[in-house]
N, C-alpha and C positions, 0 to 999 in steps of 0.2 A: 503492500499499500503507501501511496505516495505521503510524505508527511507534511501535509497542508491543514491548517487549522479547520476545525469544522464549525458548522454553524451553531449560540450564545446561552440561552435559558435552558437549553437541553443538556449543557455542561452538568446542570443540576438533575435535570429529569432522567438524563442518561444513567447517571450514578443510582438513581431511585429503581429504575428498572433493572440494573443489573444486580440490586441487593434482592428485589423481587424474584429474578429468576433463579438467583443462586439458592434461596431457601424453598423454591417451589418444589413440591414433591412429584413423583413419577406418576402418582395417580391422577394428577391435575393435568398433565400433560403428555402428550404420546412420547414427546423427547425435551430434554431439558440438556443444554451443554454449557459449560462456563470454563473460561480459561484466564491465564494472567501472563502477559509478556513483560519481561525485566530486560532493558537494553540500553543501547546509544545510538545516536544518530549525529551525522556531520553533514550540514547544509550550506549550500551557496545559493543565494536566492537573489533577485533582480540583477543578475549578472555581476554584482561587485561585492555583496555582503556575505561574510563567512560566519558560521555559527555552529555550535556543538552542545548536545544536551544528553542528559541520562534522562530516560523514560521508564514509566511503568503505565500499562494499558491492559485494563480489564476488559473481558468480553463476555456476554452472555447471549444465548438464542434458545428459544424454545417454540414448539409446534402444539397448537391445540386444535383438533380437529381439521378444518381446512384453512387454519390461519396460522401464520409464521409472526415472530417477532424477534428483533436483536436489538440490543444495547452495546454501545462501546465508549470508551473513554479513555483519554491519555494526559497523564501529567508530565511535563517537561520541565527539568531544571538546567537552566543554560550554563556554560563555563562562565559566562560572562556576569552570572548573578540573577539573571533575571529568570522567570517562569511564566509558564502558561498552561491552561487547562483547556480542554476541548471534549465534547460527547456529542453523541447523536443517539437517536431512537429511530427506528424504521419497522414497518410492519405490513403483511399483505394478507388479504383474504382472496382465496381462490374458489371458483364455481366447480362443480362436478366437470369432468370431462364427458364431452358430448360430440360424437364421431372424430375424435381427435382434435377438438377445440377446446381451450381452456382460458376461462377470463379470470383477470386478476385486476383488485383495487389496491392500491400501494400509496403509502405515505411516509414521509421523511420529516423530522424535525431536530434540529441540532444547534450548536452554538460554540462559541469559544470566549474565554476571557484571558487577559494578559497583564503583566505587572504592571505595564504604562496606563492603565484604564482603559485600553481598547476593549470594545464588545462587539460580537458579531453573531448574527442569527439568521434562520431561514427556516421555512416550513413549505414543504411541497407536496402535492397530491396528483396522483397522475392512474391512469387505468391501461391495460395492456390487453390484447388479445394474442393467445398464443395458438399456433397450429402445430402438432406434433406427429410425426410419422417415424416409428422405427426410430433410429438413434439421430435423427433430424428435428429441427425446430424453426420455424419463422415467426416471429412476433413484431407487433407494432402497438403504438400507443401515443397519448400525448396527455398533457396536464399543465400545471401552473401553480403559482404560490406567490409569496414574498421573501424578501431579503431584507435583513436590518444591519447597517454599519453605522456605529455610532449612534446618533438620534435620528438619523434619516433612514427611509423604507424604499425599496422599489418592488415592482411587479415584476414577474417573471412568467413566460411562455415557453413550454417545452415540447418537443415531438421525439418520437424514437420509432427506428425501423432496425430490425437486424435478423440475423440468422445464425444458426449454431449447428454443429455437426460432431460427432466423434468417430474416428477411424482407430482401430486397435487402442492405444494406450493415449492417443492424443485427442484432446478436444480444442475446438476453434469456434470463436464467436465474433461475427463482425456487426458492427452497430453503425448507425448514422444518426445523430441527434442535433437536430435544428434548435436553436434557441433564440428567444429577443428578451433583452431586459429592458422594461420601460419602452419608449420608442427611439432609442438613442442608440443601442447596441444590438447588432443582428449578426450571428456566426452559425456555423454548423461543425462540430466535431465528429470525425470517423476514426473509429478504433478498430484494431484486430487483437484480440485476446486467445492466447494459445496457452494450454496447459499438458503437462505431460506426467504420469504417475507411474512407477516401478519400483516395487518392494517398498522401501521405507523412505523414498526419495521422490518429492513432489517439485516440479519445476513450472515457472510460469513466466509468460514474457507479455508485453503490452507494447503496442505500436499505435501513434495516433498523430493525427493532423488536423489542422483548423482552417476552415475556408471562411472568407466573410472579414469582419472587424478584426483587426490586429492587436489593438488595445496595448501598444507599447508603453502607452503611458502609466500604465499599471506596474511595468518593470519587468525587463525581458524582451526579446526580440525574435524568439524562435517561433515558428508556426507549427512545428513537429516535436514529438516527444517519444521516448521509449524507455522502458525498465524492465529489469529481470528481477526474479524473487525464486529464492529456495527454501524448502522445509525438509529437513532430516530429522525424522522420527527414531530417536535414541532409544527409547523405552516407551509403554504404553501412555506414561504421563509426561514425559518430557522430550520437547525438540528443539532443534536449533534453527532459528529463524533468520536468514540473511536476504537483503534487496538492496537496488541501487540502479539509479538513472535519472532521468529528467522528468519532470511533470509540468503541466501547462499552468498559463496565468488563469486565475479563478475570477472571472468577470462578473458573477453574481455576487461575490463579496468583496471584490478588491484586493485579492491577494497576489503577489506577483508569482511568476513561474521561477523555477530553479533547478538544482540538482541537489542528489542527495545519497547517502550511503548508511544502512543501518544493519544492527545486528543485535539480536534478542535471545533470550531461553524463553521458551514458552511452556507452561506448566497447564497441564489438564487438571481442572478442578474437580471436575466428575469425570470417572473414569472413561478412557476413549477405548473403542474396539481396537485391538490390537492386529496389524497387519501380519498373517502368517507365512513365513516365507516358503517358497516352493519346495515340494520334496525332493530333497537331494541325496536320498539313500542310493548308494552304489552297489552294483552287483558285487558277488563274491569273487575272488580272486580265481582267475581260469574260467569264468563263465562269462557268455555274452547275452545281450538281450536287445530286442528290437521292438520296444514297446510302442504303442500307438499313443502320441501325444493327445490328451483329452482337450477337445475345445467345445465351445458353446455355441451353437449353430441357431437356437430359437428359444424364446422365451415367452410364454403366456399366462395370464392371469384370468381366470373365469370365476366370475362373482355371482352368487345367488341372492334372491331376495331373503333369503333365511338367514343371511349372516355369515355365510362361509365362503371360503375362495379355495379354488384348486389351482396352485402353481406348477406348471409343467416346464421342464427344461429339457431341451434337446441337446445331449453332450456325448457325441460318439467317442469311445475309447475310455470314458470315465469310468473308475471303480467305486466313487462315492461322489455325492452331490448334497452340498448344504446350503440352507438360506439362513440369513439373520437379518432381523429388521426391529422397527419400532414395535411390531404386533408379536415379535418374540421376546422383547426386553432385550435384544440384542444376543441372545443366547443361541448357538447354532441348532438349527433342527434338520435332521437327515430327511432326504427324499428316498422313496422307494423305487426301484427299477421295474418299469413296465414292460420294457424290451430291451433290445441291444442299445438303443439311443436315448429312449424316453424315460425321465424321472419324473415322478408326481407326489404331491403332498397336498392335503386337505387341510386347512386351518380355519378356525373362526376368526375371522376379521371383519370389523364393520365398515361401513361405506365411510370413505373419507380418505385422506392423502397421507402416505407413510414414505419412509425412508428404508431401503434395503441393499442387500449384496448377496452374492451367492459365491461359492467357491467349489472348485473340482480336486478330488484327492488330497484334501488337507493343503491345498496351495493357498495363493495369495487371493483377497477378496476381491471380486470383480464386479463391476455395474452389468445388470442384466441387460442383454440387447434389446432396444426398443424402448427402454425408460431413460428419461431426461437425467443427464449427470448433473450432480450437485456437490457442494465441497461441504465437508465436516469441521471441525473448529481447528484440525490441523493440516487442513487443506487437501485431506482425501478425498477419493470420490465415492459417491453413493447414489443410488439410483432412486428416482421419485416415482413411487407406485401410486396410482389413483384407482381405488376401488369404487366402482360403479356397476350396480347389477344391470344397466341398461347398455353397458359398452364392455366389448370384449378387447383386451389389449393383445 
């Protein structure tokens, strides 16, 4: 993530929601995740100013039925003696999937406070329509809100058009986002986000460019930006996080663009699922094997109105297939073999939205084909399963 201040009054409200999510019980939510990052960041912003800071960043995310919410905050203590706090609240409510379409209503509130008395804030609301087919998605939407800098406020109108796909371990999302701030600033950001997951390592890359008003008066002259990030999961509770690159001017709140490098240790306050390494058992000396490497060639979820769902996995060559998700409290559940390729299990799962993974032969956890990939608190991939008796996935 780029280290720009987030929108103001939410520096308080974000901390409140973090506490609420931390103490929420699993019976109240389908899933609750909390984590804490301790690290350091070096900045060069407005093309001329250098700064360094120690940072502490809590994050919490939860899911309730068809809704999701996330709260995050950061306290930065600069080497120069100054400080800043920032926080944000975001949430979305989703409709049930109908013929591959999914509607979303989303909101964001956030803010920042600084030692020199500067305050910023913003509130945004937008709607999206998602069309999902196998491992691909197209989405579009729009919305608006207001932003505050000091004592003044401005209106914002936003649009969004994008597409995403997953090929093997690589996910890609391309978006175009036109924006208008009052009647004086008009621009469009185009961004390409890439992610790659393998065993305990997650890599991400972001490339972006801006068309329209250049806004050099805010500090910085570049129209393009890019950054890289890496998450190395050392244990189920600890990960090393590193990122660096450039970030653009934020015209909605008047922040300059710049460059950054950051390193932190991430602690999962609620236990995360452990990515199990691939089976590396070697044959005995003097023997040879020609095992078929198991692959997942298909996945379906058939829901009934009685509240049960049959999960079916096509996995030629597999000796065992397991699933884990919100509906199993992330405990692995074994599927039964129906034939040489098909594995099935029937579970009581109510109508709603869930996250899940599957694995073959005790290997690493995978996103089932056909499900929209999402990220957990360590940046690992999980699949979005929408249970709807009227739709076959």
